[in-house]
C-alpha positions in Angstrom: 280.3 361.4 100.8 283.5 359.3 100.4 283.3 358.2 104.1 279.6 357.0 103.7 280.8 355.0 100.6 283.8 353.4 102.6 281.3 352.8 105.6 279.0 351.1 103.1 282.0 348.7 101.9 282.7 347.9 105.4 279.1 346.9 106.1 278.8 344.9 103.0 282.3 343.2 103.2 284.4 343.6 106.4 287.3 341.5 105.0 287.4 343.8 101.8 287.5 346.9 104.2 290.2 345.2 106.2 292.5 344.7 102.9 291.8 348.3 101.7 292.6 349.9 104.8 296.0 347.8 105.1 297.0 348.9 101.5 295.3 352.2 100.4 297.8 354.5 102.1 299.4 357.6 100.8 302.9 356.4 100.1 301.8 353.2 98.3 298.9 355.0 96.3 301.6 357.9 95.2 304.1 355.1 94.2 301.4 353.2 92.2 300.2 356.2 90.3 303.9 357.5 89.5 305.1 354.0 88.3 301.9 353.6 86.2 302.2 357.1 84.6 306.1 356.7 84.2 305.6 353.2 82.2 303.1 354.8 80.2 305.5 357.8 79.2 308.1 355.2 78.6 305.9 353.1 76.3 304.7 356.2 74.3 308.4 357.7 73.9 309.7 354.3 72.9 307.3 354.0 70.0 307.8 358.0 69.4 311.4 357.2 68.4 310.2 355.8 64.9 308.4 358.9 63.8 309.5 359.8 60.3 311.7 362.5 59.6 314.2 363.8 57.0 316.0 360.9 56.7 312.9 358.4 56.2 313.7 355.6 53.7 312.0 356.0 50.3 311.1 352.2 50.8 309.4 352.8 54.1 305.8 351.9 54.9 304.6 355.4 55.2 306.3 356.9 52.1 303.4 357.6 49.6 306.0 358.2 46.8 307.6 354.8 47.7 304.2 353.2 47.3 303.9 354.7 43.9 307.3 353.3 42.9 306.4 349.8 44.4 303.2 350.0 42.1 305.2 350.7 39.2 307.5 347.7 40.1 304.5 345.4 40.5 303.4 346.6 36.9 306.7 345.7 35.4 307.4 342.3 36.8 304.6 340.8 34.7 305.7 342.3 31.7 309.3 341.2 32.2 308.0 337.6 32.9 305.8 337.7 29.7 308.6 338.9 27.5 311.0 336.3 28.8 308.4 333.6 28.1 308.0 335.2 24.3 311.8 335.1 23.9 311.8 331.6 24.8 309.1 330.5 22.5 310.7 332.5 19.5 314.3 331.1 20.4 312.7 327.6 19.9 311.2 328.5 16.6 314.6 330.0 15.5 313.1 333.5 14.8 316.2 335.6 15.6 314.6 338.9 14.2 311.7 338.6 16.7 313.9 337.6 19.6 316.4 340.4 19.1 313.3 342.8 18.9 312.0 341.3 22.1 315.4 341.3 24.0 315.5 345.1 23.3 312.2 345.5 24.9 313.3 343.5 27.7 316.6 345.2 28.4 314.4 348.6 28.3 312.1 347.0 31.1 314.9 345.9 33.2 316.6 349.4 32.7 313.5 350.8 34.0 313.3 348.3 36.9 316.8 349.2 38.1 316.1 352.9 37.8 313.3 352.7 40.1 314.8 350.2 42.5 318.0 352.6 42.7 315.6 355.4 43.7 313.6 353.1 46.1 316.4 351.3 48.0 319.1 353.7 47.8 320.6 354.7 51.0 321.1 358.2 49.7 317.3 358.5 48.7 314.9 359.9 51.3 311.1 360.5 51.3 310.1 364.0 51.0 308.3 365.1 54.0 305.3 366.2 52.2 305.1 362.7 50.8 305.0 360.7 54.3 301.6 359.6 55.3 301.9 360.8 59.0 298.0 359.9 59.8 298.6 356.5 59.0 301.9 356.3 61.2 300.1 357.9 64.1 297.3 355.2 63.7 299.9 352.6 63.7 301.5 354.2 66.5 298.4 354.2 68.8 297.6 350.6 67.9 301.1 349.6 69.0 300.5 351.4 72.4 297.1 349.9 72.6 298.2 346.2 71.8 301.3 346.4 74.3 299.0 347.9 77.1 296.8 345.0 76.3 299.4 342.2 76.9 300.9 344.2 79.8 297.4 344.2 81.5 297.0 340.4 81.3 300.5 339.6 82.5 300.4 342.0 85.0 297.1 341.3 86.6 297.2 337.6 86.4 301.0 337.0 87.4 301.4 339.8 90.0 297.8 339.3 91.4 298.3 335.7 91.7 301.6 336.3 93.7 300.2 338.7 96.1 297.2 336.5 96.9 299.2 333.4 97.6 301.8 335.6 99.7 298.9 337.1 101.6 297.4 333.7 102.4 301.0 332.1 103.6 301.6 335.6 105.6 298.0 335.0 107.3 298.6 331.4 107.9 302.2 332.2 109.5 300.8 334.8 111.7 297.7 332.7 112.7 295.2 335.2 111.7 293.7 332.9 109.0 292.2 330.8 111.9 290.5 333.9 113.3 289.0 334.4 109.8 287.7 330.9 109.9 285.9 331.5 113.2 284.5 334.7 112.2 280.8 335.0 111.5 281.4 336.1 108.0 280.4 333.5 105.2 283.3 331.8 103.0 282.4 333.6 100.0 282.4 337.0 101.8 285.8 336.6 103.2 287.3 335.1 100.2 285.8 337.6 97.8 287.2 340.4 100.0 290.6 338.8 99.5 290.3 338.6 95.9 288.9 342.2 95.4 291.4 343.9 98.2 294.7 342.0 98.3 295.7 343.0 94.6 294.0 346.5 94.7 297.3 348.5 94.1 297.7 346.3 91.0 294.3 346.9 89.9 295.0 350.7 90.5 298.1 350.8 88.3 296.1 349.3 85.6 293.1 351.4 86.3 295.5 354.6 85.8 296.4 353.2 82.3 292.9 352.6 81.1 292.2 356.2 79.9 295.1 355.9 77.6 294.4 352.4 76.5 290.8 353.5 75.5 292.5 356.6 73.9 294.9 354.5 71.8 292.3 352.1 70.8 289.9 354.8 69.5 292.9 356.6 67.8 293.8 353.4 65.8 290.2 353.0 64.9 289.3 349.8 67.1 285.6 349.4 67.9 284.8 350.3 71.3 282.6 347.1 71.5 285.9 345.2 71.0 287.7 347.2 73.6 284.9 346.5 76.2 284.7 343.0 75.4 288.4 342.6 76.2 287.9 344.2 79.5 285.2 341.6 80.1 287.3 338.6 79.2 290.1 340.1 81.3 288.0 340.6 84.3 286.5 337.0 84.0 290.2 335.8 83.8 291.0 337.5 86.7 288.4 336.0 88.6 289.3 332.6 87.6 293.0 332.9 88.1 292.8 334.6 91.8 290.3 331.9 92.7 292.5 329.2 91.6 295.4 331.2 93.4 293.5 331.0 96.6 293.0 327.2 96.2 296.5 326.6 95.6 297.4 328.6 98.7 295.3 326.5 100.6 296.7 323.2 99.3 300.4 324.1 99.2 301.2 325.1 102.6 304.2 322.5 102.8 305.9 324.8 100.2 306.3 327.4 102.9 307.8 330.7 101.5 308.1 329.0 98.1 304.4 329.3 97.7 303.9 332.6 95.9 306.8 332.2 93.6 305.7 328.7 92.6 302.1 329.8 92.0 303.0 332.8 90.0 305.6 331.0 88.0 303.0 328.4 87.0 300.8 331.2 85.8 303.6 332.8 83.8 304.5 329.9 82.1 301.0 329.1 81.3 300.5 332.5 79.9 304.0 332.2 78.1 302.8 328.9 76.5 299.6 329.9 75.3 300.8 333.2 73.8 303.3 331.1 71.7 300.4 328.4 71.0 298.2 331.4 69.9 300.9 332.8 67.3 300.9 329.5 65.7 297.0 329.8 65.0 293.8 329.9 66.8 293.0 326.4 66.7 290.2 325.2 69.1 289.0 322.2 67.1 290.3 319.5 69.7 289.9 318.1 73.1 292.3 320.7 74.7 289.9 323.5 73.5 288.8 324.1 77.0 292.3 324.6 78.3 293.2 327.0 75.6 290.0 329.0 76.5 291.4 329.6 80.0 294.1 332.0 78.4 292.6 335.2 77.3 295.3 335.3 74.2 292.9 333.5 71.6 289.9 335.8 72.1 292.1 339.0 72.5 293.7 338.0 69.0 290.3 337.6 67.7 289.1 340.8 68.8 292.5 342.6 67.7 293.8 340.9 64.6 296.8 342.7 64.4 298.1 341.4 67.7 299.3 338.1 65.8 299.5 339.4 62.0 300.1 336.2 60.4 297.0 334.1 60.9 293.2 334.4 60.1 291.3 334.8 63.3 288.2 333.8 61.4 289.2 330.1 62.2 287.9 330.8 65.6 284.3 331.2 64.1 284.2 327.6 62.9 284.6 326.4 66.5 281.8 323.9 67.5 280.7 322.1 70.7 279.1 318.6 69.5 278.6 320.1 66.0 276.8 323.3 67.3 278.5 326.4 65.8 279.2 328.1 69.1 282.0 330.2 67.4 279.7 331.7 64.8 280.2 335.4 65.7 281.5 337.6 68.4 278.7 337.3 70.9 278.7 333.5 70.8 282.5 333.4 71.2 282.6 335.8 73.9 279.8 333.8 75.6 281.8 330.5 75.2 284.9 332.2 76.6 283.0 333.4 79.6 281.0 330.2 80.2 284.2 328.2 80.3 285.7 330.7 83.0 282.5 330.5 84.9 282.2 327.0 85.1 285.7 326.1 86.1 285.4 329.0 88.7 282.5 327.3 90.1 284.2 324.1 90.7 287.2 325.9 92.1 284.8 327.5 94.8 283.4 324.5 95.6 286.8 323.4 97.0 287.5 327.0 98.4 284.5 326.7 100.5 285.2 323.2 101.9 288.7 323.8 102.6 288.4 327.4 104.0 286.5 326.1 107.2 288.4 322.8 107.5 291.8 322.6 106.1 291.7 319.0 106.4 288.7 318.5 104.5 288.7 317.0 101.0 288.7 319.5 98.2 285.4 317.8 96.8 282.6 315.4 98.3 281.9 312.2 96.7 278.7 313.5 95.0 280.6 316.6 93.6 283.3 314.3 92.2 280.4 312.3 90.2 279.3 315.8 88.6 282.8 317.1 88.0 283.6 313.7 86.2 280.4 313.9 84.2 281.0 317.7 83.4 284.7 317.1 82.3 283.4 314.4 79.8 280.8 316.4 78.2 283.6 319.3 77.9 286.1 317.0 76.5 283.7 314.9 74.0 282.0 318.3 73.1 285.2 319.8 71.7 286.1 316.4 70.0 283.0 316.1 67.9 283.3 319.0 65.4 283.0 318.9 61.8 286.3 320.0 60.2 286.3 320.6 56.3 289.2 318.6 55.8 288.0 315.5 57.6 284.7 315.0 55.5 284.9 313.1 52.4 282.5 315.1 50.6 279.6 317.8 51.1 279.5 320.5 53.6 281.3 319.8 56.8 278.6 321.9 58.7 275.7 319.9 57.9 272.9 319.7 60.5 272.8 316.1 60.1 275.2 312.9 60.3 275.2 312.1 56.8 277.4 309.3 55.4 279.7 311.6 53.7 280.8 312.7 57.4 280.8 309.3 59.2 284.6 309.2 58.4 284.7 312.5 60.2 283.6 311.0 63.6 286.0 308.1 63.5 289.1 310.3 62.4 288.2 313.1 64.8 288.0 310.7 67.7 291.1 309.0 66.8 293.0 312.3 66.5 291.8 313.3 69.8 292.2 310.1 71.7 295.6 310.7 73.1 294.3 314.0 74.4 291.2 312.3 75.9 293.4 309.8 77.8 295.8 312.3 78.9 293.3 314.6 80.5 291.2 311.9 81.9 294.5 310.4 83.6 295.1 313.5 85.2 291.6 313.7 86.4 291.4 310.3 87.8 294.6 310.8 89.7 293.6 314.1 91.1 290.4 312.6 92.4 292.2 309.7 94.0 294.2 312.5 95.8 291.4 314.8 96.8 288.5 312.3 97.7 290.4 309.5 99.6 289.9 310.1 103.5 292.8 309.7 105.6 293.1 307.4 108.9 291.2 309.6 111.5 288.2 310.0 109.1 287.9 306.3 108.3 288.3 305.4 112.0 285.4 307.8 112.7 283.2 306.4 110.0 284.2 302.6 111.0 283.1 303.2 114.6 279.9 304.9 113.7 279.1 302.3 111.2 279.2 299.6 113.7 276.6 301.6 115.7 274.4 301.9 112.8 274.5 298.2 112.3 273.4 297.4 115.9 270.4 300.1 115.5 269.5 299.1 111.8 270.5 295.4 111.5 267.9 295.0 108.7 269.0 297.7 106.7 272.6 297.6 107.3 273.6 296.5 103.7 271.7 299.4 102.4 273.5 301.9 104.9 276.8 300.6 104.0 276.2 301.0 100.2 274.8 304.7 101.0 278.0 305.3 102.9 280.3 304.1 100.4 278.8 306.0 97.8 278.0 309.4 99.4 280.2 309.5 102.7 283.2 311.6 102.7 284.8 309.4 105.6 284.1 306.2 104.0 287.0 304.6 101.5 286.7 306.0 98.3 287.3 302.8 96.2 283.6 302.5 95.1 283.4 306.1 94.1 286.6 305.8 91.7 285.0 302.7 90.3 281.9 304.6 89.5 283.9 307.6 88.0 285.9 305.1 85.9 282.8 303.8 84.4 281.7 307.3 83.5 284.9 308.1 81.9 285.2 304.8 80.0 281.5 304.5 79.0 281.6 306.8 76.0 284.9 305.3 74.8 283.4 301.7 74.8 280.3 302.8 73.0 282.4 304.4 70.5 284.7 301.0 69.9 281.3 299.2 69.5 279.9 301.7 66.9 283.1 302.6 65.1 283.0 299.8 62.5 279.4 300.9 61.6 280.3 304.5 61.1 283.4 303.5 59.2 281.4 301.3 56.8 282.3 303.5 53.5 286.0 304.2 54.7 287.8 301.0 55.8 291.1 302.6 56.1 290.3 305.3 58.7 290.5 302.8 61.6 293.7 300.5 60.7 294.5 300.2 64.6 291.1 299.1 65.6 290.9 296.7 62.6 294.3 295.2 63.7 293.4 294.8 67.2 289.9 294.1 67.0 286.8 295.2 68.9 287.1 292.5 71.6 290.7 293.2 72.4 290.0 297.0 72.4 287.4 296.5 75.1 289.5 294.0 77.2 292.1 296.7 77.0 289.7 299.2 78.6 288.9 296.6 81.3 292.7 296.2 81.9 292.7 300.1 82.2 289.7 300.0 84.7 291.4 297.4 86.9 294.9 299.0 87.0 293.3 302.4 88.1 291.1 300.7 90.7 294.5 299.1 92.0 296.1 302.4 92.3 293.1 303.9 93.9 293.1 300.9 96.6 296.7 301.3 96.9 296.5 305.1 97.8 293.6 304.4 100.3 295.6 301.7 102.1 298.6 304.1 102.4 296.4 306.7 103.8 295.4 304.5 106.5 298.9 304.3 107.9 299.5 305.6 111.4 302.6 307.7 110.4 302.1 311.5 109.7 303.9 311.0 106.4 301.0 308.8 105.1 300.4 311.2 102.0 304.0 311.0 101.0 304.0 307.1 101.3 300.8 307.2 99.2 302.3 309.2 96.2 305.7 307.1 96.7 304.0 303.8 96.4 301.7 304.4 93.6 304.3 306.3 91.6 306.6 303.2 92.1 303.7 300.8 90.8 303.1 303.3 87.8 306.8 303.8 86.7 308.9 301.2 87.8 307.5 298.2 85.3 307.8 300.6 82.5 311.4 301.7 83.5 312.3 298.2 84.1 311.0 297.1 80.6 312.7 299.8 79.1 316.0 299.2 80.7 315.9 295.4 79.9 314.9 296.5 76.3 311.9 294.2 76.3 309.6 295.1 73.4 305.7 294.5 73.4 306.2 292.1 70.5 308.9 290.1 72.4 307.1 289.5 75.9 303.5 290.8 75.5 302.3 289.2 78.9 304.9 291.6 80.8 303.4 294.6 79.0 300.0 293.6 79.6 300.5 293.5 83.5 302.6 296.9 83.2 301.2 300.6 83.5 300.5 300.7 79.5 299.0 297.2 78.5 297.7 298.8 75.3 301.0 298.5 73.6 301.0 294.6 73.9 297.2 294.1 72.6 298.4 293.9 68.9 300.7 291.2 69.7 298.9 288.8 72.0 296.0 286.6 71.8 292.5 286.8 73.7 293.4 283.9 76.3 296.7 285.7 77.1 294.6 288.8 77.8 292.1 287.1 80.0 294.9 285.6 81.9 296.5 288.8 82.6 293.1 290.4 83.4 292.3 287.6 85.8 295.7 288.0 87.4 295.3 291.8 88.0 291.5 291.4 89.1 292.8 288.9 91.6 295.3 291.4 92.8 292.7 293.8 93.1 290.2 291.6 95.2 293.4 290.7 97.5 294.0 294.3 98.1 290.4 295.1 99.0 290.2 292.3 101.3 293.3 293.7 103.2 291.6 297.2 103.0 288.4 296.0 104.6 290.5 294.2 107.3 292.4 297.6 107.8 289.3 299.4 108.1 287.8 297.1 110.5 290.8 297.1 112.7 291.0 300.9 112.6 287.2 301.3 113.9 287.8 298.5 116.5 290.9 300.5 117.9 288.9 303.6 117.8 286.1 302.0 119.9 288.4 300.6 122.4 290.2 304.0 122.8 286.8 305.6 123.2 285.9 303.1 125.8 289.2 303.6 127.7 288.7 307.2 127.8 285.2 307.0 129.2 
């Protein structure tokens, strides 16, 4: 029966069968089982050392007698405070008899307080064994084991699994077997799925051995089985996401050589460490970075098991909204939001995996996919930005179904608070797109050569063919594509700048920065940003046309110099935006100078940058034409 099952796995996914045969051997399996069982035993015994005994403190959590004493103290404190207030009042009234009477009562209460405290906190007083709530201790003991195993599962599966996948990919690359996989008749999905399921199988086995104890500990701690299995679903989804990202990282980081697995797993470890620290400060998903926090399983884990982070009310997660829709209303919707976030980002990762697996030199995304990715990212960022938050509405319920005037202030304030995050994530997205969709010299040579052939065949329609190529062809320069993506990113911002004063009619102080700059200046600032990004994209594309094999290095170096050198120079010279706004307008961050300059000056800076952009594009067109002509000549010589 087992043999038939193994043969069926081999028929369904030969790559998975290959990975299983290479890892599921007797000695590694024994080591995995023993290590997992030994770790569980250590965890159990570590907590068992806290078992209450003959010398358990009277003030301990599980001493029932101590609980009674603490209740008595809690009853004494209000009485003592009341007597102190009465003594103060009668002292002011100079009623000495009443003061003396109340003072005697106060001394009696304080003597009783000292007596109880001596019994409760004395080092010589221990809780009787029959007064220890051992059942409550065992419940907390099992909960400690359950929560510890939950955190261990997350770190072990994600960090160790990521390391193994990247390391396996690097070894396959070094041995040359990865090229054989590329040439095999199996589909990309079959091969990569086999990797994801097979490479970390020993890690999965170690965790699987601990799952019975995990379920038993959760059940003994009175944790609902629905929450336990919901945790497993989230953990499985996070594994699929991080393992897919690990494979994509492995394809893109070949130049790191043997350092690849350490770098990839280190990034995951740092991400999980940071997110668990952020989770302990509160499960806040009311900003544009919510999608990033949802890539970590700790927020939903803290919601499922509230005692994982004791100090905070995880009901805050239930207030999470997306375009004002209450997507965090209950466990089902929260779980669906987490899984949907994992699923959509995993989808985009797999688009890159399928393209890079067969052709290591291919771009991660096509131009059409870049348009969809930018549109998706804007929906995500603005969706988590536009939420009603109770403290931001001036009056009325923050969860009204319509945009009432009482919450107009909320829209502007929310966008203003999230503006730095929107800029930060969009900058990362734009620079990433420049890197992944800009074709290199050989691809553009091929495109330029065949474009000339198409012009000779379709002279009447060559303008339409050129536009179609620039919009969709993967081998054509990516400047027009970047312009379209920039317009998609900046359009919501421009719309908000235009309608912000209308939304702000009843709350004039909520947009002081926009009132000081002015709408027109703000829009010109967006135009400066678009022009700068287009200059960076054009420079990167020009560098990728160099004949040297180090073209990627030169593209990064030149674009990085253009971005950072102006800011470093202005900082070293101590030039402030107020002193020389024109210099800041032509630097990387022109927004700092908008407040201190005039509209004609902004137009001059914009005209200068736009002229530079036109000049760079003319040179880029000339380079592309020369590359196509040289490729055509080389082809004619060979023929």
